[in-house]
N, CA, C and O atoms as CSV, one atom per row, in Angstrom:
chain,resi,resn,atom,element,x,y,z
A,1,MET,N,N,-7.032,17.704,28.202
A,1,MET,CA,C,-6.602,17.346,26.864
A,1,MET,C,C,-6.938,15.887,26.620
A,1,MET,O,O,-6.670,15.024,27.456
A,2,GLN,N,N,-7.526,15.624,25.469
A,2,GLN,CA,C,-7.976,14.290,25.151
A,2,GLN,C,C,-7.024,13.638,24.156
A,2,GLN,O,O,-6.656,14.254,23.156
A,3,ASN,N,N,-6.629,12.415,24.420
A,3,ASN,CA,C,-5.739,11.680,23.533
A,3,ASN,C,C,-6.557,10.631,22.799
A,3,ASN,O,O,-6.882,9.583,23.359
A,4,ASN,N,N,-6.890,10.914,21.546
A,4,ASN,CA,C,-7.715,10.009,20.771
A,4,ASN,C,C,-6.882,9.410,19.651
A,4,ASN,O,O,-6.395,10.143,18.790
A,5,GLU,N,N,-6.706,8.078,19.644
A,5,GLU,CA,C,-5.886,7.391,18.651
A,5,GLU,C,C,-6.480,7.512,17.245
A,5,GLU,O,O,-5.737,7.587,16.267
A,6,ASN,N,N,-7.812,7.533,17.135
A,6,ASN,CA,C,-8.440,7.566,15.828
A,6,ASN,C,C,-8.331,8.925,15.147
A,6,ASN,O,O,-8.527,9.015,13.935
A,7,SER,N,N,-8.029,9.969,15.885
A,7,SER,CA,C,-7.960,11.299,15.296
A,7,SER,C,C,-6.567,11.639,14.786
A,7,SER,O,O,-6.365,12.714,14.221
A,8,LYS,N,N,-5.601,10.739,14.977
A,8,LYS,CA,C,-4.244,11.003,14.492
A,8,LYS,C,C,-4.203,10.947,12.979
A,8,LYS,O,O,-4.821,10.075,12.367
A,9,LYS,N,N,-3.480,11.870,12.377
A,9,LYS,CA,C,-3.272,11.872,10.928
A,9,LYS,C,C,-2.221,10.819,10.604
A,9,LYS,O,O,-1.180,10.752,11.257
A,10,ILE,N,N,-2.493,10.005,9.604
A,10,ILE,CA,C,-1.580,8.943,9.207
A,10,ILE,C,C,-0.821,9.391,7.974
A,10,ILE,O,O,-1.417,9.786,6.971
A,11,TYR,N,N,0.499,9.326,8.055
A,11,TYR,CA,C,1.359,9.686,6.941
A,11,TYR,C,C,2.014,8.417,6.401
A,11,TYR,O,O,2.777,7.761,7.111
A,12,PRO,N,N,1.717,8.069,5.147
A,12,PRO,CA,C,2.317,6.857,4.584
A,12,PRO,C,C,3.778,7.069,4.234
A,12,PRO,O,O,4.200,8.177,3.901
A,13,SER,N,N,4.538,5.996,4.313
A,13,SER,CA,C,5.929,6.039,3.884
A,13,SER,C,C,6.318,4.659,3.367
A,13,SER,O,O,5.698,3.650,3.702
A,14,ALA,N,N,7.359,4.646,2.544
A,14,ALA,CA,C,7.870,3.399,1.993
A,14,ALA,C,C,9.382,3.397,2.119
A,14,ALA,O,O,10.039,4.407,1.863
A,15,GLN,N,N,9.926,2.259,2.513
A,15,GLN,CA,C,11.373,2.119,2.658
A,15,GLN,C,C,11.796,0.872,1.896
A,15,GLN,O,O,11.317,-0.229,2.169
A,16,LEU,N,N,12.693,1.055,0.943
A,16,LEU,CA,C,13.161,-0.053,0.123
A,16,LEU,C,C,14.499,-0.558,0.649
A,16,LEU,O,O,15.445,0.210,0.823
A,17,ASP,N,N,14.559,-1.859,0.899
A,17,ASP,CA,C,15.787,-2.505,1.367
A,17,ASP,C,C,16.023,-3.703,0.444
A,17,ASP,O,O,15.158,-4.569,0.314
A,18,PHE,N,N,17.179,-3.749,-0.189
A,18,PHE,CA,C,17.438,-4.797,-1.168
A,18,PHE,C,C,17.458,-6.196,-0.553
A,18,PHE,O,O,17.236,-7.175,-1.265
A,19,SER,N,N,17.711,-6.314,0.722
A,19,SER,CA,C,17.760,-7.644,1.335
A,19,SER,C,C,16.389,-8.121,1.822
A,19,SER,O,O,16.116,-9.321,1.783
A,20,THR,N,N,15.524,-7.215,2.279
A,20,THR,CA,C,14.230,-7.633,2.819
A,20,THR,C,C,13.054,-7.314,1.913
A,20,THR,O,O,12.023,-7.980,2.011
A,21,GLY,N,N,13.162,-6.336,1.045
A,21,GLY,CA,C,12.042,-5.942,0.188
A,21,GLY,C,C,11.639,-4.516,0.496
A,21,GLY,O,O,12.487,-3.672,0.785
A,22,ILE,N,N,10.355,-4.248,0.434
A,22,ILE,CA,C,9.843,-2.910,0.690
A,22,ILE,C,C,8.968,-2.935,1.933
A,22,ILE,O,O,8.151,-3.837,2.114
A,23,THR,N,N,9.148,-1.936,2.782
A,23,THR,CA,C,8.347,-1.781,3.986
A,23,THR,C,C,7.423,-0.590,3.799
A,23,THR,O,O,7.881,0.521,3.535
A,24,LEU,N,N,6.121,-0.820,3.933
A,24,LEU,CA,C,5.124,0.237,3.827
A,24,LEU,C,C,4.606,0.541,5.218
A,24,LEU,O,O,4.140,-0.356,5.920
A,25,ASN,N,N,4.684,1.802,5.621
A,25,ASN,CA,C,4.206,2.221,6.938
A,25,ASN,C,C,2.961,3.085,6.785
A,25,ASN,O,O,2.800,3.787,5.787
A,26,GLY,N,N,2.094,3.030,7.772
A,26,GLY,CA,C,0.872,3.813,7.758
A,26,GLY,C,C,-0.287,3.113,7.084
A,26,GLY,O,O,-1.290,3.751,6.765
A,27,ILE,N,N,-0.172,1.818,6.861
A,27,ILE,CA,C,-1.212,1.054,6.169
A,27,ILE,C,C,-2.437,0.909,7.073
A,27,ILE,O,O,-2.325,0.456,8.212
A,28,THR,N,N,-3.609,1.296,6.556
A,28,THR,CA,C,-4.841,1.138,7.323
A,28,THR,C,C,-5.745,0.052,6.756
A,28,THR,O,O,-6.604,-0.477,7.461
A,29,GLU,N,N,-5.551,-0.282,5.476
A,29,GLU,CA,C,-6.383,-1.304,4.832
A,29,GLU,C,C,-5.650,-1.854,3.612
A,29,GLU,O,O,-5.025,-1.103,2.864
A,30,ILE,N,N,-5.730,-3.153,3.420
A,30,ILE,CA,C,-5.185,-3.766,2.217
A,30,ILE,C,C,-6.345,-3.929,1.239
A,30,ILE,O,O,-7.306,-4.648,1.510
A,31,VAL,N,N,-6.239,-3.253,0.102
A,31,VAL,CA,C,-7.314,-3.254,-0.884
A,31,VAL,C,C,-7.242,-4.505,-1.748
A,31,VAL,O,O,-8.244,-5.197,-1.926
A,32,SER,N,N,-6.054,-4.798,-2.288
A,32,SER,CA,C,-5.891,-6.013,-3.093
A,32,SER,C,C,-4.428,-6.419,-3.109
A,32,SER,O,O,-3.529,-5.610,-2.877
A,33,SER,N,N,-4.221,-7.698,-3.389
A,33,SER,CA,C,-2.866,-8.218,-3.417
A,33,SER,C,C,-2.796,-9.355,-4.426
A,33,SER,O,O,-3.619,-10.270,-4.411
A,34,SER,N,N,-1.798,-9.280,-5.302
A,34,SER,CA,C,-1.536,-10.373,-6.238
A,34,SER,C,C,-0.027,-10.487,-6.385
A,34,SER,O,O,0.722,-9.782,-5.710
A,35,ASP,N,N,0.416,-11.370,-7.262
A,35,ASP,CA,C,1.855,-11.528,-7.435
A,35,ASP,C,C,2.465,-10.397,-8.265
A,35,ASP,O,O,3.687,-10.316,-8.384
A,36,LYS,N,N,1.625,-9.516,-8.847
A,36,LYS,CA,C,2.127,-8.399,-9.644
A,36,LYS,C,C,1.771,-7.025,-9.077
A,36,LYS,O,O,2.449,-6.045,-9.386
A,37,THR,N,N,0.733,-6.931,-8.261
A,37,THR,CA,C,0.294,-5.639,-7.738
A,37,THR,C,C,-0.172,-5.783,-6.294
A,37,THR,O,O,-0.862,-6.738,-5.937
A,38,PHE,N,N,0.218,-4.814,-5.476
A,38,PHE,CA,C,-0.216,-4.738,-4.084
A,38,PHE,C,C,-0.776,-3.340,-3.882
A,38,PHE,O,O,-0.068,-2.357,-4.103
A,39,VAL,N,N,-2.041,-3.231,-3.465
A,39,VAL,CA,C,-2.702,-1.945,-3.272
A,39,VAL,C,C,-3.184,-1.862,-1.835
A,39,VAL,O,O,-3.849,-2.770,-1.338
A,40,ALA,N,N,-2.841,-0.754,-1.168
A,40,ALA,CA,C,-3.233,-0.569,0.225
A,40,ALA,C,C,-3.585,0.895,0.479
A,40,ALA,O,O,-3.055,1.798,-0.167
A,41,ARG,N,N,-4.482,1.106,1.423
A,41,ARG,CA,C,-4.819,2.462,1.857
A,41,ARG,C,C,-3.924,2.826,3.032
A,41,ARG,O,O,-3.610,1.997,3.887
A,42,ALA,N,N,-3.526,4.090,3.044
A,42,ALA,CA,C,-2.743,4.639,4.148
A,42,ALA,C,C,-3.329,6.017,4.441
A,42,ALA,O,O,-2.919,7.020,3.858
A,43,GLY,N,N,-4.290,6.044,5.351
A,43,GLY,CA,C,-4.987,7.296,5.620
A,43,GLY,C,C,-5.817,7.676,4.410
A,43,GLY,O,O,-6.672,6.904,3.977
A,44,GLU,N,N,-5.575,8.857,3.860
A,44,GLU,CA,C,-6.300,9.319,2.683
A,44,GLU,C,C,-5.598,8.933,1.384
A,44,GLU,O,O,-6.138,9.169,0.303
A,45,GLU,N,N,-4.426,8.357,1.467
A,45,GLU,CA,C,-3.639,7.983,0.295
A,45,GLU,C,C,-3.862,6.515,-0.067
A,45,GLU,O,O,-4.221,5.696,0.779
A,46,VAL,N,N,-3.644,6.208,-1.334
A,46,VAL,CA,C,-3.663,4.832,-1.813
A,46,VAL,C,C,-2.266,4.523,-2.335
A,46,VAL,O,O,-1.793,5.173,-3.268
A,47,LEU,N,N,-1.607,3.537,-1.741
A,47,LEU,CA,C,-0.262,3.140,-2.158
A,47,LEU,C,C,-0.359,1.924,-3.068
A,47,LEU,O,O,-1.056,0.959,-2.753
A,48,THR,N,N,0.339,1.971,-4.196
A,48,THR,CA,C,0.352,0.869,-5.144
A,48,THR,C,C,1.792,0.450,-5.384
A,48,THR,O,O,2.642,1.275,-5.723
A,49,VAL,N,N,2.060,-0.837,-5.206
A,49,VAL,CA,C,3.383,-1.401,-5.482
A,49,VAL,C,C,3.208,-2.362,-6.649
A,49,VAL,O,O,2.367,-3.259,-6.603
A,50,GLN,N,N,4.005,-2.170,-7.694
A,50,GLN,CA,C,3.955,-3.054,-8.846
A,50,GLN,C,C,5.282,-3.782,-8.971
A,50,GLN,O,O,6.347,-3.216,-8.720
A,51,GLY,N,N,5.201,-5.035,-9.360
A,51,GLY,CA,C,6.423,-5.812,-9.475
A,51,GLY,C,C,6.152,-7.201,-9.985
A,51,GLY,O,O,5.184,-7.451,-10.702
A,52,GLU,N,N,7.029,-8.093,-9.597
A,52,GLU,CA,C,6.964,-9.477,-10.027
A,52,GLU,C,C,7.182,-10.370,-8.817
A,52,GLU,O,O,8.052,-10.103,-7.988
A,53,ARG,N,N,6.403,-11.416,-8.719
A,53,ARG,CA,C,6.480,-12.343,-7.579
A,53,ARG,C,C,6.381,-11.626,-6.232
A,53,ARG,O,O,7.107,-11.949,-5.292
A,54,LEU,N,N,5.477,-10.653,-6.150
A,54,LEU,CA,C,5.274,-9.939,-4.887
A,54,LEU,C,C,4.600,-10.872,-3.893
A,54,LEU,O,O,3.666,-11.595,-4.239
A,55,ARG,N,N,5.078,-10.846,-2.666
A,55,ARG,CA,C,4.475,-11.667,-1.622
A,55,ARG,C,C,4.613,-10.932,-0.294
A,55,ARG,O,O,5.677,-10.398,0.019
A,56,PRO,N,N,3.542,-10.908,0.478
A,56,PRO,CA,C,3.636,-10.290,1.802
A,56,PRO,C,C,4.492,-11.146,2.731
A,56,PRO,O,O,4.224,-12.334,2.912
A,57,LYS,N,N,5.509,-10.545,3.311
A,57,LYS,CA,C,6.345,-11.233,4.302
A,57,LYS,C,C,5.820,-10.978,5.706
A,57,LYS,O,O,5.892,-11.847,6.576
A,58,LEU,N,N,5.292,-9.777,5.917
A,58,LEU,CA,C,4.784,-9.401,7.233
A,58,LEU,C,C,3.672,-8.388,7.053
A,58,LEU,O,O,3.815,-7.429,6.294
A,59,ILE,N,N,2.561,-8.598,7.751
A,59,ILE,CA,C,1.493,-7.607,7.815
A,59,ILE,C,C,1.145,-7.452,9.293
A,59,ILE,O,O,0.660,-8.387,9.929
A,60,ASP,N,N,1.400,-6.264,9.827
A,60,ASP,CA,C,1.141,-5.980,11.231
A,60,ASP,C,C,0.102,-4.875,11.312
A,60,ASP,O,O,0.414,-3.701,11.108
A,61,ILE,N,N,-1.132,-5.253,11.610
A,61,ILE,CA,C,-2.239,-4.306,11.654
A,61,ILE,C,C,-2.080,-3.313,12.802
A,61,ILE,O,O,-2.402,-2.136,12.646
A,62,GLU,N,N,-1.589,-3.770,13.949
A,62,GLU,CA,C,-1.436,-2.883,15.103
A,62,GLU,C,C,-0.414,-1.782,14.853
A,62,GLU,O,O,-0.582,-0.658,15.326
A,63,LYS,N,N,0.655,-2.104,14.103
A,63,LYS,CA,C,1.690,-1.113,13.808
A,63,LYS,C,C,1.493,-0.465,12.439
A,63,LYS,O,O,2.294,0.375,12.029
A,64,ASN,N,N,0.421,-0.857,11.727
A,64,ASN,CA,C,0.105,-0.321,10.397
A,64,ASN,C,C,1.276,-0.490,9.433
A,64,ASN,O,O,1.648,0.452,8.733
A,65,THR,N,N,1.856,-1.691,9.396
A,65,THR,CA,C,3.046,-1.952,8.594
A,65,THR,C,C,2.843,-3.197,7.735
A,65,THR,O,O,2.234,-4.178,8.162
A,66,ALA,N,N,3.368,-3.130,6.517
A,66,ALA,CA,C,3.394,-4.299,5.629
A,66,ALA,C,C,4.770,-4.380,4.994
A,66,ALA,O,O,5.322,-3.368,4.562
A,67,VAL,N,N,5.326,-5.589,4.938
A,67,VAL,CA,C,6.620,-5.813,4.299
A,67,VAL,C,C,6.385,-6.769,3.137
A,67,VAL,O,O,5.812,-7.844,3.314
A,68,LEU,N,N,6.835,-6.370,1.940
A,68,LEU,CA,C,6.652,-7.173,0.738
A,68,LEU,C,C,7.998,-7.621,0.197
A,68,LEU,O,O,8.975,-6.875,0.246
A,69,GLY,N,N,8.044,-8.833,-0.315
A,69,GLY,CA,C,9.232,-9.332,-0.984
A,69,GLY,C,C,8.941,-9.519,-2.458
A,69,GLY,O,O,7.782,-9.488,-2.871
A,70,GLY,N,N,9.968,-9.710,-3.247
A,70,GLY,CA,C,9.832,-9.883,-4.678
A,70,GLY,C,C,10.554,-8.774,-5.424
A,70,GLY,O,O,11.272,-7.977,-4.821
A,71,ARG,N,N,10.366,-8.725,-6.718
A,71,ARG,CA,C,10.971,-7.665,-7.532
A,71,ARG,C,C,10.039,-6.469,-7.565
A,71,ARG,O,O,8.886,-6.581,-7.982
A,72,ILE,N,N,10.534,-5.340,-7.130
A,72,ILE,CA,C,9.748,-4.111,-7.094
A,72,ILE,C,C,10.092,-3.297,-8.333
A,72,ILE,O,O,11.256,-2.965,-8.556
A,73,TYR,N,N,9.083,-2.973,-9.139
A,73,TYR,CA,C,9.295,-2.159,-10.328
A,73,TYR,C,C,8.864,-0.711,-10.110
A,73,TYR,O,O,9.517,0.208,-10.604
A,74,ALA,N,N,7.767,-0.498,-9.373
A,74,ALA,CA,C,7.243,0.856,-9.199
A,74,ALA,C,C,6.459,0.954,-7.902
A,74,ALA,O,O,5.801,0.002,-7.481
A,75,VAL,N,N,6.540,2.119,-7.278
A,75,VAL,CA,C,5.739,2.440,-6.098
A,75,VAL,C,C,5.090,3.783,-6.378
A,75,VAL,O,O,5.771,4.748,-6.725
A,76,SER,N,N,3.777,3.845,-6.228
A,76,SER,CA,C,3.091,5.105,-6.480
A,76,SER,C,C,2.084,5.382,-5.381
A,76,SER,O,O,1.657,4.483,-4.657
A,77,SER,N,N,1.718,6.647,-5.277
A,77,SER,CA,C,0.761,7.101,-4.283
A,77,SER,C,C,-0.246,8.011,-4.971
A,77,SER,O,O,0.120,8.833,-5.810
A,78,SER,N,N,-1.508,7.859,-4.614
A,78,SER,CA,C,-2.543,8.712,-5.184
A,78,SER,C,C,-3.604,8.982,-4.133
A,78,SER,O,O,-3.609,8.368,-3.065
A,79,LYS,N,N,-4.483,9.887,-4.440
A,79,LYS,CA,C,-5.546,10.253,-3.506
A,79,LYS,C,C,-6.727,9.300,-3.560
A,79,LYS,O,O,-7.489,9.214,-2.597
A,80,GLN,N,N,-6.897,8.574,-4.674
A,80,GLN,CA,C,-8.027,7.666,-4.799
A,80,GLN,C,C,-7.666,6.472,-5.671
A,80,GLN,O,O,-6.678,6.493,-6.404
A,81,LEU,N,N,-8.477,5.446,-5.578
A,81,LEU,CA,C,-8.286,4.273,-6.421
A,81,LEU,C,C,-8.678,4.619,-7.848
A,81,LEU,O,O,-9.667,5.316,-8.071
A,82,THR,N,N,-7.919,4.142,-8.798
A,82,THR,CA,C,-8.247,4.366,-10.205
A,82,THR,C,C,-8.744,3.066,-10.799
A,82,THR,O,O,-8.023,2.068,-10.795
A,83,PRO,N,N,-9.967,3.061,-11.312
A,83,PRO,CA,C,-10.479,1.830,-11.918
A,83,PRO,C,C,-9.729,1.525,-13.196
A,83,PRO,O,O,-9.459,2.425,-13.991
A,84,LYS,N,N,-9.388,0.252,-13.402
A,84,LYS,CA,C,-8.597,-0.138,-14.562
A,84,LYS,C,C,-9.306,-1.189,-15.408
A,84,LYS,O,O,-8.672,-1.851,-16.230
A,85,GLY,N,N,-10.592,-1.346,-15.220
A,85,GLY,CA,C,-11.303,-2.369,-15.958
A,85,GLY,C,C,-11.790,-1.888,-17.313
A,85,GLY,O,O,-11.530,-0.755,-17.718
A,86,PHE,N,N,-12.490,-2.751,-17.995
A,86,PHE,CA,C,-13.016,-2.472,-19.322
A,86,PHE,C,C,-13.960,-1.277,-19.313
A,86,PHE,O,O,-13.842,-0.387,-20.155
A,87,PHE,N,N,-14.903,-1.252,-18.359
A,87,PHE,CA,C,-15.881,-0.171,-18.294
A,87,PHE,C,C,-15.243,1.155,-17.898
A,87,PHE,O,O,-15.728,2.213,-18.298
A,88,ALA,N,N,-14.175,1.119,-17.127
A,88,ALA,CA,C,-13.480,2.353,-16.759
A,88,ALA,C,C,-12.867,3.021,-17.977
A,88,ALA,O,O,-12.793,4.248,-18.043
A,89,LYS,N,N,-12.426,2.219,-18.943
A,89,LYS,CA,C,-11.852,2.780,-20.167
A,89,LYS,C,C,-12.937,3.365,-21.059
A,89,LYS,O,O,-12.702,4.351,-21.758
A,90,ILE,N,N,-14.113,2.769,-21.038
A,90,ILE,CA,C,-15.210,3.269,-21.872
A,90,ILE,C,C,-15.822,4.529,-21.288
A,90,ILE,O,O,-16.062,5.492,-22.016
A,91,PHE,N,N,-16.081,4.539,-19.979
A,91,PHE,CA,C,-16.736,5.654,-19.319
A,91,PHE,C,C,-15.740,6.566,-18.633
A,91,PHE,O,O,-15.664,6.587,-17.404
A,92,LYS,N,N,-14.981,7.315,-19.401
A,92,LYS,CA,C,-13.979,8.213,-18.822
A,92,LYS,C,C,-14.597,9.468,-18.324
A,92,LYS,O,O,-13.897,10.337,-17.805
């Protein structure tokens, strides 16, 4: 039996704690980060956190974990990135 770390399925999860912020587990890549939006890949999913004054408190690549502080307004998950630019609105 072969134990291959890269073949494990990654399941994203989010845990909200009012004292520390939001903890995202299963993060494989950080796509973008600003003070209003944090976008990260977690396996085949794309996690988006929207808020105000968002700031990464901890990013641990080995444990696939990110902890964000600030005001959290919304957390969403999707299968792919959605373009939100000018051309994306024109070419639907």
